[in-house]
N, CA, C and O of each residue as an XYZ file, in Angstrom:
452
protein
N     133.168    227.828     67.109
C     133.824    226.756     67.463
C     132.941    225.866     67.593
O     131.760    225.994     67.270
N     133.411    224.979     68.036
C     132.805    223.518     68.257
C     131.096    223.539     69.197
O     129.946    223.101     69.212
N     132.082    224.407     69.860
C     131.034    224.059     71.412
C     129.434    225.292     71.047
O     128.565    225.287     71.919
N     129.316    225.794     70.370
C     127.733    227.083     70.131
C     126.484    225.553     69.320
O     125.802    225.713     68.308
N     126.513    224.984     69.682
C     125.522    224.141     68.709
C     124.431    224.582     69.510
O     124.376    224.962     70.679
N     123.378    224.414     68.411
C     121.750    225.128     68.541
C     121.271    223.849     69.048
O     121.627    222.724     68.696
N     120.226    224.254     70.113
C     119.108    223.546     70.999
C     117.742    223.074     70.406
O     116.902    223.013     71.304
N     117.356    222.797     69.446
C     115.829    223.216     69.503
C     114.990    222.259     70.074
O     115.001    221.032     70.171
N     114.223    223.217     70.441
C     112.824    222.329     71.429
C     111.527    222.113     71.207
O     110.742    222.977     70.817
N     111.222    220.826     71.473
C     109.865    220.319     70.919
C     109.004    220.716     71.277
O     109.024    220.537     72.495
N     107.927    221.322     70.928
C     106.118    221.652     71.803
C     105.973    220.089     72.279
O     106.294    218.922     72.054
N     105.495    220.672     72.822
C     104.159    219.399     73.412
C     103.553    218.569     72.513
O     103.730    217.357     72.630
N     103.091    218.865     71.921
C     102.544    218.152     71.062
C     103.137    217.459     69.925
O     102.571    216.570     69.290
N     104.464    217.974     69.673
C     105.485    217.330     69.323
C     106.044    215.814     70.402
O     106.097    214.748     69.788
N     106.267    215.798     71.293
C     107.045    215.346     72.266
C     105.643    213.702     72.372
O     105.857    212.490     72.347
N     104.449    214.423     72.476
C     103.562    213.403     72.713
C     103.289    212.510     71.502
O     102.688    211.438     71.579
N     103.868    213.134     70.177
C     103.154    212.769     69.043
C     104.788    211.739     68.898
O     104.930    211.165     67.818
N     105.646    211.599     69.706
C     106.830    210.923     69.442
C     106.187    209.285     70.444
O     105.937    208.088     70.305
N     106.203    210.302     71.338
C     106.257    209.366     72.652
C     105.147    207.883     71.707
O     105.470    206.725     71.439
N     103.719    208.711     71.428
C     103.152    207.334     71.200
C     103.459    206.433     69.946
O     103.196    205.237     69.819
N     104.057    207.252     69.074
C     104.717    206.234     67.874
C     106.293    205.817     68.038
O     106.929    205.310     67.113
N     106.912    206.129     69.488
C     107.719    204.880     69.410
C     107.200    204.133     70.858
O     108.061    203.466     71.431
N     105.670    204.214     71.566
C     104.962    203.344     72.434
C     104.985    202.271     71.212
O     105.687    201.262     71.283
N     104.298    202.514     70.266
C     103.681    201.680     69.180
C     104.675    200.467     68.696
O     104.573    199.250     68.537
N     106.267    202.033     68.468
C     106.799    200.696     67.516
C     107.950    199.703     68.319
O     108.871    198.927     68.068
N     107.071    200.422     69.683
C     107.740    198.936     70.903
C     107.307    197.800     70.770
O     107.917    196.732     70.729
N     105.805    198.111     70.671
C     104.977    196.996     71.148
C     104.868    196.251     69.927
O     104.425    195.103     69.965
N     105.257    196.829     68.750
C     104.898    196.124     67.660
C     106.389    195.012     67.641
O     106.106    193.957     67.073
N     107.581    195.052     68.045
C     108.696    194.602     68.239
C     108.512    193.793     69.215
O     109.273    192.827     69.146
N     107.809    193.782     70.106
C     107.682    192.937     71.706
C     106.779    191.818     70.853
O     106.824    190.591     70.948
N     105.949    192.646     69.993
C     105.088    191.197     69.373
C     105.463    190.079     68.792
O     104.975    188.957     68.925
N     106.947    190.654     67.704
C     107.259    190.067     66.606
C     108.423    188.955     67.348
O     108.544    187.803     66.931
N     109.233    189.501     68.493
C     109.760    188.858     69.653
C     108.902    187.766     69.708
O     109.049    186.796     68.966
N     107.855    187.870     70.684
C     107.062    187.038     71.204
C     106.853    186.028     70.017
O     107.159    184.914     70.445
N     106.561    185.975     69.049
C     105.950    185.723     67.932
C     107.413    184.467     67.432
O     107.156    183.402     66.871
N     108.743    184.867     67.757
C     109.742    184.335     67.388
C     109.945    183.192     68.415
O     110.448    182.121     68.076
N     109.515    183.470     69.756
C     110.250    182.623     70.725
C     109.090    181.154     70.540
O     109.491    179.998     70.402
N     107.448    181.625     70.588
C     106.534    180.832     70.162
C     107.213    179.877     69.534
O     107.536    178.780     69.989
N     107.558    180.605     67.793
C     108.206    179.880     67.163
C     109.529    178.350     66.892
O     109.798    177.455     66.090
N     109.997    178.964     68.271
C     111.081    178.155     68.890
C     110.964    177.398     69.723
O     111.812    176.598     70.118
N     109.904    177.551     70.098
C     109.262    176.614     71.752
C     108.313    175.853     70.423
O     107.959    174.826     71.001
N     107.755    175.771     69.115
C     106.994    174.961     68.747
C     108.546    174.011     67.836
O     108.701    172.791     67.779
N     109.164    174.745     67.440
C     110.259    173.789     66.669
C     110.585    172.954     68.044
O     110.825    171.766     67.827
N     110.630    173.296     69.204
C     111.433    172.043     70.120
C     110.433    171.006     70.525
O     110.782    169.848     70.756
N     109.078    171.449     70.621
C     108.553    170.559     70.780
C     108.126    169.446     69.244
O     107.778    168.297     68.969
N     108.309    170.170     68.891
C     108.117    168.821     67.060
C     108.846    168.083     67.669
O     108.353    166.972     67.867
N     109.836    168.239     68.057
C     111.766    167.332     67.779
C     111.234    166.451     68.561
O     110.876    165.330     68.201
N     111.104    167.163     70.309
C     111.235    166.249     71.714
C     109.582    165.302     71.135
O     109.525    164.100     71.396
N     108.742    165.771     70.614
C     107.864    164.492     70.079
C     107.634    163.484     69.619
O     106.789    162.590     69.668
N     108.894    163.846     68.944
C     109.298    162.265     68.436
C     108.678    162.049     67.024
O     108.643    160.873     66.660
N     108.171    163.002     66.148
C     107.508    162.960     64.957
C     108.292    162.319     63.878
O     109.444    162.333     64.309
N     108.296    161.668     62.504
C     108.381    161.544     61.838
C     109.705    162.485     61.242
O     109.547    163.705     61.182
N     111.087    161.842     60.779
C     111.548    163.011     60.127
C     111.205    163.629     59.138
O     111.696    164.757     59.095
N     110.248    163.240     57.912
C     109.355    164.017     56.998
C     108.231    164.709     57.591
O     107.273    164.751     56.819
N     108.016    165.319     58.814
C     107.615    165.975     59.093
C     108.044    167.300     59.960
O     107.451    168.379     59.960
N     109.167    166.966     60.664
C     109.621    167.732     61.553
C     110.940    168.580     60.510
O     111.335    169.742     60.599
N     111.316    167.636     59.686
C     112.434    169.153     58.949
C     111.353    169.789     57.740
O     111.471    171.002     57.914
N     110.665    169.651     56.953
C     109.840    170.616     56.804
C     109.039    172.020     57.504
O     108.831    173.200     57.223
N     108.626    170.590     59.093
C     108.379    172.201     59.634
C     108.926    173.381     59.838
O     108.613    174.503     59.439
N     110.369    172.736     60.967
C     111.442    173.714     61.519
C     111.858    174.241     60.140
O     112.577    175.192     60.446
N     111.826    174.180     58.782
C     112.200    174.849     57.881
C     111.703    175.747     57.462
O     112.264    176.799     57.153
N     110.041    175.378     57.339
C     108.780    176.982     57.361
C     109.509    177.987     58.836
O     109.922    179.115     59.107
N     109.327    176.867     59.342
C     109.446    177.862     61.245
C     110.682    178.973     60.447
O     110.341    180.036     59.929
N     111.793    178.591     60.473
C     112.914    179.363     60.457
C     113.071    180.318     59.340
O     113.727    181.359     59.325
N     112.198    179.667     58.203
C     111.984    180.925     57.388
C     110.496    182.184     57.293
O     110.275    183.142     56.552
N     109.829    181.636     58.301
C     108.938    182.973     58.165
C     109.734    183.360     59.870
O     108.968    184.138     60.438
N     110.661    183.128     60.547
C     111.823    183.464     61.235
C     112.638    184.940     60.382
O     112.423    186.136     60.581
N     113.093    184.629     59.924
C     114.290    185.167     58.751
C     113.271    186.466     58.259
O     113.670    187.562     58.652
N     112.143    186.476     57.536
C     111.569    187.086     56.720
C     110.879    188.191     58.811
O     110.750    189.415     58.766
N     110.716    187.750     59.605
C     109.892    188.532     60.799
C     110.991    189.783     61.204
O     110.795    190.989     61.356
N     112.001    189.112     61.290
C     113.765    189.604     61.552
C     114.209    190.884     60.856
O     114.659    191.998     61.124
N     113.784    190.015     59.659
C     113.937    191.107     58.170
C     113.437    192.585     58.356
O     114.119    193.608     58.394
N     111.758    192.408     58.487
C     110.781    193.480     59.221
C     110.919    193.992     59.386
O     110.900    195.053     58.763
N     111.475    193.545     61.380
C     110.883    193.853     62.022
C     112.054    194.694     62.889
O     111.905    195.739     63.522
N     113.477    193.751     62.673
C     114.577    194.087     63.779
C     115.558    194.639     62.599
O     116.670    194.854     63.082
N     115.495    194.983     60.992
C     116.362    195.099     60.419
C     115.506    196.804     59.715
O     116.082    197.403     58.806
N     114.519    197.206     60.142
C     113.720    197.731     59.737
C     113.430    197.910     58.035
O     113.175    198.988     57.499
N     113.530    196.657     57.370
C     113.009    196.406     56.125
C     111.687    196.653     56.028
O     111.315    195.720     55.317
N     110.832    197.233     56.252
C     109.372    197.889     56.126
C     109.107    198.580     56.633
O     108.011    198.563     57.194
N     110.242    199.938     56.769
C     110.147    200.813     57.119
C     110.221    201.557     55.749
O     110.943    200.998     54.923
N     109.534    202.859     55.300
C     109.642    203.761     53.636
C     111.012    204.730     53.972
O     111.632    205.272     53.057
N     111.217    204.805     54.730
C     112.002    206.573     55.583
C     113.375    206.612     54.607
O     113.672    207.728     54.181
N     114.289    205.411     54.196
C     114.837    205.589     53.979
C     115.486    205.510     52.477
O     114.838    204.799     51.709
N     116.496    206.037     52.009
C     116.088    206.564     50.376
C     116.935    205.226     49.659
O     118.073    204.780     49.806
N     115.939    204.900     48.941
C     116.720    203.517     48.150
C     115.966    202.017     48.912
O     116.406    200.884     48.719
N     114.837    202.321     49.733
C     114.499    201.242     50.178
C     114.172    200.080     49.305
O     114.476    198.939     49.653
N     113.349    200.419     47.789
C     113.372    199.708     47.065
C     114.291    198.738     46.102
O     114.206    197.783     45.330
N     115.107    199.538     46.615
C     116.243    199.124     46.011
C     117.051    197.963     47.064
O     117.570    196.957     46.580
N     117.067    198.140     47.988
C     117.646    198.011     48.643
C     117.006    196.120     49.506
O     117.561    195.192     50.096
N     115.635    196.452     49.071
C     114.544    195.039     49.762
C     114.593    194.338     48.224
O     114.043    193.237     48.209
N     115.043    194.691     47.178
C     115.149    193.975     46.129
C     116.229    193.285     46.269
O     116.131    192.106     46.611
N     117.769    193.998     45.984
C     118.776    193.047     46.683
C     118.345    192.244     47.933
O     118.566    191.047     47.751
N     117.888    192.469     48.954
C     118.179    191.636     49.824
C     117.359    190.320     49.373
O     117.662    189.128     49.410
N     116.370    190.901     48.996
C     115.331    189.251     48.514
C     115.834    188.606     46.879
O     115.560    187.475     46.479
N     116.559    189.568     46.170
C     116.985    188.616     44.697
C     118.204    187.565     45.948
O     118.390    186.351     45.872
N     118.917    188.640     47.108
C     120.162    187.398     47.767
C     119.463    185.999     48.225
O     119.900    184.859     48.067
N     118.220    186.430     48.854
C     117.522    185.043     49.490
C     117.415    184.365     48.425
O     118.084    183.336     48.521
N     116.575    184.511     46.872
C     116.737    183.678     46.839
C     117.640    182.880     45.912
O     117.639    181.653     45.812
N     118.536    183.872     45.139
C     119.684    183.145     45.149
C     120.071    181.674     46.029
O     119.935    180.487     45.732
N     120.611    182.372     47.239
C     120.853    181.942     48.161
C     120.365    180.551     48.677
O     121.014    179.749     49.350
N     118.969    180.424     48.178
C     117.810    178.711     48.614
C     118.405    178.666     47.179
O     118.644    179.874     47.163
N     118.656    178.422     46.471
C     118.611    177.994     45.266
C     120.010    177.434     45.158
O     120.055    176.234     44.889
N     121.160    178.062     45.314
C     122.284    176.936     45.936
C     122.450    175.857     47.260
O     123.265    174.982     47.554
N     121.132    176.454     47.929
C     120.961    175.635     48.892
C     120.607    174.202     48.158
O     121.417    173.310     47.908
N     119.437    174.204     47.924
C     118.570    173.503     47.179
C     119.358    172.074     45.853
O     119.107    170.909     45.545
N     120.538    173.336     45.404
C     121.247    172.582     44.077
C     121.880    171.558     44.892
O     121.886    170.382     44.527
N     122.366    171.911     45.882
C     123.936    171.703     46.958
C     123.025    170.200     47.770
O     123.528    169.076     47.773
N     122.115    170.411     48.186
C     120.794    169.602     48.418
C     120.847    168.230     47.595
O     121.243    167.108     47.914
N     120.194    168.841     46.195
C     119.902    167.848     45.633
C     121.215    167.023     44.908
O     120.979    165.835     44.690
N     122.321    167.422     44.583
C     123.742    167.041     44.664
C     124.306    166.138     45.165
O     124.810    165.182     44.576
N     124.275    166.412     46.696
C     124.478    165.521     47.875
C     123.591    163.902     47.855
O     124.038    162.763     47.989
N     122.502    164.285     47.681
C     121.467    162.998     47.935
C     120.844    162.402     46.970
O     119.953    161.672     47.403
N     120.971    162.407     45.476
C     121.143    161.905     44.523
C     122.134    161.316     43.825
O     121.907    160.839     42.713
């Protein structure tokens, strides 16, 4: 029957190892989140400070690109090596990002020139 499940108990050493590993993982996520919030505040500050548009646009695009990379590696777990075929997945994600950036650049060039 489906109710006959086996429960495997963890040793104290395994429990402590998992606890420390989870604490390190949580610390990384909190730090990455704080960095993204800081980048957002920097972007707002640059706009509010009324700098030149030729300075504002590249800074915001740079901060956005860094945030995308942080989100992929921190919150989408792209930096982990546990999953099978992670190299193939990383390749397709970055290839998609390059293609999207190329299309964006092409359409930007067509519209502005």
